[in-house]
A tleap script that builds the chain and sets N, CA, C and O, in Angstrom:
source leaprc.protein.ff14SB
mol = sequence {
  NMET GLU ARG SER LEU THR GLN LYS LYS ILE
  ASN PRO THR GLU MET CYS PHE GLY LEU ASN
  ARG GLU THR ASP GLU ARG SER LEU ALA ALA
  PHE LEU GLN LEU PHE VAL ALA PRO ALA MET
  LEU GLU ALA LEU ILE PRO ARG LEU SER ASP
  GLU ASP ILE ASP ALA THR VAL ASP PHE LEU
  THR ARG LEU MET LYS LYS HIE LEU GLN GLU
  GLU GLU TYR HIE THR LEU PHE LEU ASN GLU
  ASP CLYS
}
set mol.1.N position { -21.099 1.463 -12.639 }
set mol.1.CA position { -20.243 0.582 -11.208 }
set mol.1.C position { -19.354 1.485 -10.990 }
set mol.1.O position { -18.755 2.074 -11.890 }
set mol.2.N position { -19.151 1.714 -9.501 }
set mol.2.CA position { -17.863 1.775 -8.696 }
set mol.2.C position { -16.655 0.934 -9.056 }
set mol.2.O position { -16.537 -0.292 -9.066 }
set mol.3.N position { -15.541 2.160 -9.434 }
set mol.3.CA position { -14.289 1.266 -9.754 }
set mol.3.C position { -13.966 1.007 -8.011 }
set mol.3.O position { -14.607 1.525 -7.096 }
set mol.4.N position { -12.924 0.170 -7.886 }
set mol.4.CA position { -12.444 -0.518 -6.979 }
set mol.4.C position { -11.442 0.812 -6.423 }
set mol.4.O position { -11.478 1.818 -7.132 }
set mol.5.N position { -10.730 0.841 -5.429 }
set mol.5.CA position { -10.006 1.905 -4.582 }
set mol.5.C position { -8.651 2.659 -5.655 }
set mol.5.O position { -8.310 3.775 -6.047 }
set mol.6.N position { -8.198 1.165 -5.785 }
set mol.6.CA position { -6.834 0.898 -6.676 }
set mol.6.C position { -7.173 1.424 -7.822 }
set mol.6.O position { -6.175 1.992 -8.266 }
set mol.7.N position { -8.452 1.581 -8.848 }
set mol.7.CA position { -8.580 2.302 -10.152 }
set mol.7.C position { -9.289 3.492 -9.676 }
set mol.7.O position { -10.448 3.227 -9.997 }
set mol.8.N position { -9.305 4.392 -9.232 }
set mol.8.CA position { -9.429 5.446 -9.313 }
set mol.8.C position { -8.656 6.815 -9.449 }
set mol.8.O position { -8.071 7.287 -8.475 }
set mol.9.N position { -8.662 7.225 -10.251 }
set mol.9.CA position { -7.753 8.676 -10.250 }
set mol.9.C position { -6.985 9.134 -8.962 }
set mol.9.O position { -7.609 9.512 -7.970 }
set mol.10.N position { -5.801 9.098 -8.997 }
set mol.10.CA position { -5.184 9.760 -7.352 }
set mol.10.C position { -5.243 11.392 -7.988 }
set mol.10.O position { -4.977 11.965 -9.045 }
set mol.11.N position { -5.816 11.757 -6.507 }
set mol.11.CA position { -5.723 13.015 -6.345 }
set mol.11.C position { -5.110 13.510 -4.867 }
set mol.11.O position { -5.630 13.788 -3.787 }
set mol.12.N position { -3.911 13.481 -5.309 }
set mol.12.CA position { -3.186 14.216 -3.561 }
set mol.12.C position { -4.086 15.197 -3.110 }
set mol.12.O position { -4.557 14.974 -1.995 }
set mol.13.N position { -4.397 16.071 -3.593 }
set mol.13.CA position { -5.378 16.838 -2.887 }
set mol.13.C position { -6.908 16.770 -2.326 }
set mol.13.O position { -7.692 17.609 -1.884 }
set mol.14.N position { -6.951 15.463 -2.542 }
set mol.14.CA position { -8.265 14.943 -2.332 }
set mol.14.C position { -8.095 13.775 -0.857 }
set mol.14.O position { -9.128 13.246 -0.448 }
set mol.15.N position { -7.063 13.533 -0.321 }
set mol.15.CA position { -6.483 13.108 0.321 }
set mol.15.C position { -7.058 13.195 2.293 }
set mol.15.O position { -6.838 14.322 2.736 }
set mol.16.N position { -7.511 12.497 3.056 }
set mol.16.CA position { -7.965 13.223 3.821 }
set mol.16.C position { -8.021 12.063 5.056 }
set mol.16.O position { -8.671 11.074 4.717 }
set mol.17.N position { -7.612 12.017 6.056 }
set mol.17.CA position { -8.002 11.307 7.058 }
set mol.17.C position { -8.527 11.699 8.284 }
set mol.17.O position { -8.183 12.699 8.913 }
set mol.18.N position { -9.687 10.576 8.729 }
set mol.18.CA position { -9.981 10.806 10.081 }
set mol.18.C position { -11.727 11.406 10.092 }
set mol.18.O position { -12.324 11.890 11.053 }
set mol.19.N position { -12.141 11.221 8.968 }
set mol.19.CA position { -13.147 11.895 8.585 }
set mol.19.C position { -14.664 10.327 8.545 }
set mol.19.O position { -15.826 10.324 8.951 }
set mol.20.N position { -14.082 9.602 8.076 }
set mol.20.CA position { -14.917 8.379 7.920 }
set mol.20.C position { -13.978 7.456 7.505 }
set mol.20.O position { -12.846 7.605 7.046 }
set mol.21.N position { -14.792 6.252 7.797 }
set mol.21.CA position { -14.057 4.972 7.003 }
set mol.21.C position { -13.866 4.863 5.302 }
set mol.21.O position { -12.913 4.619 4.561 }
set mol.22.N position { -14.907 5.093 5.164 }
set mol.22.CA position { -14.523 5.299 3.422 }
set mol.22.C position { -13.893 6.391 3.043 }
set mol.22.O position { -13.507 6.202 1.889 }
set mol.23.N position { -13.568 7.513 3.444 }
set mol.23.CA position { -12.872 8.353 3.009 }
set mol.23.C position { -11.251 7.662 3.039 }
set mol.23.O position { -10.483 7.393 2.115 }
set mol.24.N position { -11.096 7.488 4.788 }
set mol.24.CA position { -9.594 6.768 5.021 }
set mol.24.C position { -9.229 6.080 4.122 }
set mol.24.O position { -8.210 6.348 3.485 }
set mol.25.N position { -10.157 4.801 3.819 }
set mol.25.CA position { -9.537 3.850 2.758 }
set mol.25.C position { -8.801 4.631 1.328 }
set mol.25.O position { -7.625 4.553 0.974 }
set mol.26.N position { -9.984 5.426 0.645 }
set mol.26.CA position { -9.743 5.959 -0.434 }
set mol.26.C position { -8.489 6.967 -0.802 }
set mol.26.O position { -7.953 7.398 -1.823 }
set mol.27.N position { -8.329 7.097 0.697 }
set mol.27.CA position { -7.234 8.378 0.818 }
set mol.27.C position { -5.698 7.481 0.979 }
set mol.27.O position { -4.669 7.747 0.356 }
set mol.28.N position { -5.873 6.378 1.977 }
set mol.28.CA position { -4.709 5.390 2.253 }
set mol.28.C position { -4.647 4.581 1.140 }
set mol.28.O position { -3.653 3.870 1.286 }
set mol.29.N position { -5.321 4.272 -0.121 }
set mol.29.CA position { -4.856 3.755 -1.780 }
set mol.29.C position { -4.312 4.393 -2.400 }
set mol.29.O position { -3.401 4.118 -3.182 }
set mol.30.N position { -5.138 6.100 -1.970 }
set mol.30.CA position { -4.168 7.078 -2.842 }
set mol.30.C position { -2.741 6.953 -2.604 }
set mol.30.O position { -1.763 6.652 -3.288 }
set mol.31.N position { -3.017 7.378 -1.078 }
set mol.31.CA position { -1.234 7.570 -0.214 }
set mol.31.C position { -0.676 6.509 -0.703 }
set mol.31.O position { 0.188 6.857 -1.507 }
set mol.32.N position { -0.742 5.496 -0.619 }
set mol.32.CA position { 0.066 3.846 -1.025 }
set mol.32.C position { 0.663 4.198 -2.597 }
set mol.32.O position { 1.836 4.269 -2.965 }
set mol.33.N position { -0.358 4.353 -3.227 }
set mol.33.CA position { 0.189 4.532 -4.334 }
set mol.33.C position { 1.393 5.810 -5.169 }
set mol.33.O position { 2.318 5.797 -5.981 }
set mol.34.N position { 0.660 6.755 -4.363 }
set mol.34.CA position { 1.729 7.553 -4.143 }
set mol.34.C position { 3.410 7.281 -3.905 }
set mol.34.O position { 4.470 7.524 -4.481 }
set mol.35.N position { 2.947 6.652 -2.736 }
set mol.35.CA position { 4.255 6.146 -2.149 }
set mol.35.C position { 4.836 5.173 -2.890 }
set mol.35.O position { 6.062 5.216 -2.792 }
set mol.36.N position { 4.485 4.429 -3.499 }
set mol.36.CA position { 5.345 3.477 -4.462 }
set mol.36.C position { 5.198 3.554 -5.813 }
set mol.36.O position { 5.024 2.613 -6.587 }
set mol.37.N position { 5.299 5.078 -6.142 }
set mol.37.CA position { 5.856 5.502 -7.460 }
set mol.37.C position { 6.915 5.018 -7.915 }
set mol.37.O position { 7.389 4.525 -6.891 }
set mol.38.N position { 7.695 4.784 -8.796 }
set mol.38.CA position { 8.658 4.667 -8.927 }
set mol.38.C position { 9.850 5.643 -8.832 }
set mol.38.O position { 10.989 5.337 -8.480 }
set mol.39.N position { 9.539 6.511 -9.094 }
set mol.39.CA position { 10.475 7.783 -8.767 }
set mol.39.C position { 11.022 8.185 -7.507 }
set mol.39.O position { 12.125 8.521 -7.075 }
set mol.40.N position { 9.305 7.958 -6.865 }
set mol.40.CA position { 9.723 8.114 -5.251 }
set mol.40.C position { 10.321 7.104 -4.795 }
set mol.40.O position { 10.843 7.524 -3.763 }
set mol.41.N position { 10.733 5.391 -4.975 }
set mol.41.CA position { 11.279 4.653 -4.454 }
set mol.41.C position { 12.773 4.816 -4.623 }
set mol.41.O position { 13.676 4.797 -3.787 }
set mol.42.N position { 12.788 5.018 -6.227 }
set mol.42.CA position { 14.276 5.363 -6.194 }
set mol.42.C position { 15.208 6.873 -5.323 }
set mol.42.O position { 16.362 6.987 -4.909 }
set mol.43.N position { 13.949 7.873 -5.349 }
set mol.43.CA position { 14.591 8.487 -4.355 }
set mol.43.C position { 14.814 8.016 -2.697 }
set mol.43.O position { 15.889 8.242 -2.143 }
set mol.44.N position { 13.868 7.454 -2.100 }
set mol.44.CA position { 13.515 7.013 -1.258 }
set mol.44.C position { 14.692 5.729 -0.238 }
set mol.44.O position { 15.408 5.826 0.759 }
set mol.45.N position { 14.375 4.778 -1.070 }
set mol.45.CA position { 15.063 3.617 -0.683 }
set mol.45.C position { 16.649 3.562 -0.558 }
set mol.45.O position { 17.060 2.644 0.152 }
set mol.46.N position { 17.641 4.421 -1.151 }
set mol.46.CA position { 18.610 4.647 -1.027 }
set mol.46.C position { 18.992 5.072 0.308 }
set mol.46.O position { 19.901 4.645 1.018 }
set mol.47.N position { 17.971 6.167 0.568 }
set mol.47.CA position { 18.222 6.868 1.875 }
set mol.47.C position { 18.034 6.312 2.871 }
set mol.47.O position { 18.536 6.874 3.844 }
set mol.48.N position { 17.262 4.995 3.156 }
set mol.48.CA position { 16.750 4.226 4.158 }
set mol.48.C position { 18.193 3.276 5.052 }
set mol.48.O position { 19.152 2.681 4.559 }
set mol.49.N position { 17.952 3.400 5.928 }
set mol.49.CA position { 18.938 2.599 6.697 }
set mol.49.C position { 18.397 1.065 7.034 }
set mol.49.O position { 17.231 0.678 7.108 }
set mol.50.N position { 19.464 0.421 7.189 }
set mol.50.CA position { 19.437 -0.695 7.597 }
set mol.50.C position { 18.128 -1.272 8.102 }
set mol.50.O position { 17.409 -2.199 7.729 }
set mol.51.N position { 18.083 -0.352 9.123 }
set mol.51.CA position { 16.967 -0.499 10.508 }
set mol.51.C position { 15.615 -0.257 10.282 }
set mol.51.O position { 14.708 -0.898 10.813 }
set mol.52.N position { 15.408 1.095 9.130 }
set mol.52.CA position { 14.377 1.214 8.381 }
set mol.52.C position { 13.645 0.634 7.194 }
set mol.52.O position { 12.517 0.930 6.801 }
set mol.53.N position { 14.732 -0.496 6.552 }
set mol.53.CA position { 14.377 -1.417 5.435 }
set mol.53.C position { 13.822 -2.474 6.361 }
set mol.53.O position { 12.756 -3.011 6.059 }
set mol.54.N position { 14.651 -2.916 7.795 }
set mol.54.CA position { 13.835 -4.134 8.406 }
set mol.54.C position { 12.632 -3.732 8.944 }
set mol.54.O position { 11.718 -4.411 8.477 }
set mol.55.N position { 12.267 -2.923 9.721 }
set mol.55.CA position { 11.214 -2.101 10.157 }
set mol.55.C position { 10.144 -2.016 8.864 }
set mol.55.O position { 9.020 -2.431 9.145 }
set mol.56.N position { 10.330 -1.535 7.476 }
set mol.56.CA position { 9.262 -1.696 7.126 }
set mol.56.C position { 8.479 -3.159 6.372 }
set mol.56.O position { 7.326 -3.586 6.431 }
set mol.57.N position { 9.692 -3.634 5.686 }
set mol.57.CA position { 9.261 -5.287 5.919 }
set mol.57.C position { 8.856 -6.187 6.644 }
set mol.57.O position { 8.260 -7.143 6.147 }
set mol.58.N position { 9.135 -6.078 8.290 }
set mol.58.CA position { 8.530 -6.761 9.517 }
set mol.58.C position { 7.156 -5.931 9.295 }
set mol.58.O position { 6.228 -6.598 8.835 }
set mol.59.N position { 6.859 -4.314 9.611 }
set mol.59.CA position { 5.517 -4.079 9.344 }
set mol.59.C position { 4.230 -4.810 8.094 }
set mol.59.O position { 3.086 -5.225 8.281 }
set mol.60.N position { 5.279 -4.677 6.545 }
set mol.60.CA position { 3.799 -4.624 5.757 }
set mol.60.C position { 4.081 -6.014 6.164 }
set mol.60.O position { 2.976 -6.386 6.559 }
set mol.61.N position { 5.178 -7.360 6.357 }
set mol.61.CA position { 4.723 -8.614 6.665 }
set mol.61.C position { 3.755 -9.311 7.684 }
set mol.61.O position { 3.261 -10.439 7.691 }
set mol.62.N position { 3.645 -8.096 8.662 }
set mol.62.CA position { 3.112 -8.719 9.703 }
set mol.62.C position { 1.387 -8.098 9.226 }
set mol.62.O position { 0.644 -8.883 9.814 }
set mol.63.N position { 0.711 -7.324 8.640 }
set mol.63.CA position { -0.092 -6.728 8.139 }
set mol.63.C position { -0.714 -7.597 7.256 }
set mol.63.O position { -1.883 -7.964 7.371 }
set mol.64.N position { 0.276 -8.032 6.113 }
set mol.64.CA position { -0.547 -9.326 5.181 }
set mol.64.C position { -0.758 -10.458 6.630 }
set mol.64.O position { -1.887 -10.876 6.888 }
set mol.65.N position { 0.380 -10.841 7.438 }
set mol.65.CA position { -0.076 -12.240 7.802 }
set mol.65.C position { -1.614 -12.012 9.011 }
set mol.65.O position { -2.375 -12.886 9.425 }
set mol.66.N position { -1.620 -10.615 9.278 }
set mol.66.CA position { -3.240 -10.750 10.018 }
set mol.66.C position { -4.303 -10.680 9.468 }
set mol.66.O position { -5.347 -11.106 9.961 }
set mol.67.N position { -4.188 -10.041 8.178 }
set mol.67.CA position { -5.290 -9.844 6.868 }
set mol.67.C position { -5.450 -10.445 5.616 }
set mol.67.O position { -6.229 -10.025 4.761 }
set mol.68.N position { -4.672 -11.494 5.483 }
set mol.68.CA position { -4.738 -12.251 4.056 }
set mol.68.C position { -4.593 -13.730 4.932 }
set mol.68.O position { -3.853 -14.107 5.840 }
set mol.69.N position { -5.898 -14.453 4.019 }
set mol.69.CA position { -5.207 -16.046 3.993 }
set mol.69.C position { -4.016 -16.053 3.402 }
set mol.69.O position { -3.341 -15.146 2.915 }
set mol.70.N position { -3.795 -17.560 3.545 }
set mol.70.CA position { -2.509 -17.991 2.654 }
set mol.70.C position { -2.749 -18.102 1.628 }
set mol.70.O position { -1.653 -17.974 1.083 }
set mol.71.N position { -3.622 -18.302 0.712 }
set mol.71.CA position { -3.787 -18.182 -0.760 }
set mol.71.C position { -3.997 -17.007 -1.095 }
set mol.71.O position { -3.476 -16.736 -2.177 }
set mol.72.N position { -4.707 -15.942 -0.480 }
set mol.72.CA position { -4.568 -14.698 -0.966 }
set mol.72.C position { -3.117 -13.972 -1.211 }
set mol.72.O position { -2.639 -13.330 -2.146 }
set mol.73.N position { -2.593 -14.433 0.236 }
set mol.73.CA position { -0.652 -13.728 0.153 }
set mol.73.C position { -0.367 -14.440 -1.697 }
set mol.73.O position { -0.008 -13.848 -2.715 }
set mol.74.N position { -0.623 -15.496 -1.527 }
set mol.74.CA position { 0.453 -16.090 -3.224 }
set mol.74.C position { -0.689 -15.851 -4.013 }
set mol.74.O position { -0.251 -16.161 -5.121 }
set mol.75.N position { -1.623 -15.578 -4.155 }
set mol.75.CA position { -2.298 -15.009 -5.439 }
set mol.75.C position { -1.904 -13.435 -5.658 }
set mol.75.O position { -1.267 -12.911 -6.572 }
set mol.76.N position { -2.596 -12.790 -4.326 }
set mol.76.CA position { -1.935 -11.695 -4.464 }
set mol.76.C position { -0.947 -11.008 -4.355 }
set mol.76.O position { -0.720 -10.309 -5.343 }
set mol.77.N position { -0.212 -10.920 -3.484 }
set mol.77.CA position { 1.059 -10.487 -3.230 }
set mol.77.C position { 2.213 -11.156 -3.968 }
set mol.77.O position { 3.046 -10.357 -4.396 }
set mol.78.N position { 2.488 -12.670 -4.254 }
set mol.78.CA position { 3.258 -13.181 -5.288 }
set mol.78.C position { 3.003 -13.430 -6.456 }
set mol.78.O position { 3.846 -13.886 -7.228 }
set mol.79.N position { 1.884 -13.191 -6.755 }
set mol.79.CA position { 0.947 -13.155 -8.124 }
set mol.79.C position { 1.046 -14.634 -8.769 }
set mol.79.O position { 1.394 -14.849 -9.930 }
set mol.80.N position { 0.700 -15.566 -7.871 }
set mol.80.CA position { 0.859 -17.296 -8.081 }
set mol.80.C position { -0.193 -17.765 -8.673 }
set mol.80.O position { -1.266 -17.697 -8.074 }
set mol.81.N position { -0.114 -18.464 -10.243 }
set mol.81.CA position { -1.800 -18.856 -10.243 }
set mol.81.C position { -2.015 -20.352 -9.376 }
set mol.81.O position { -1.114 -20.967 -8.804 }
set mol.82.N position { -3.401 -20.729 -9.447 }
set mol.82.CA position { -3.592 -21.322 -8.516 }
set mol.82.C position { -3.070 -23.214 -9.132 }
set mol.82.O position { -3.152 -24.162 -8.351 }
savepdb mol mol.pdb
quit
């Protein structure tokens, strides 16, 4: 059984964008997992401007609104039980 995108071991040297959709998806999952690592966030967030924070939240919120149904948003993002 193949593991999901987020269950695969992250190897930053294997990230590559632009080859094909499958590689892009795998690379994006790895990129985001590395990006949200606690040490990375602790270093980056205090350096962001108010505008950077607003733009990031706006961008991510737009993506969720565009691609998730309301129930998915509550279950997957907010971790709410049904």
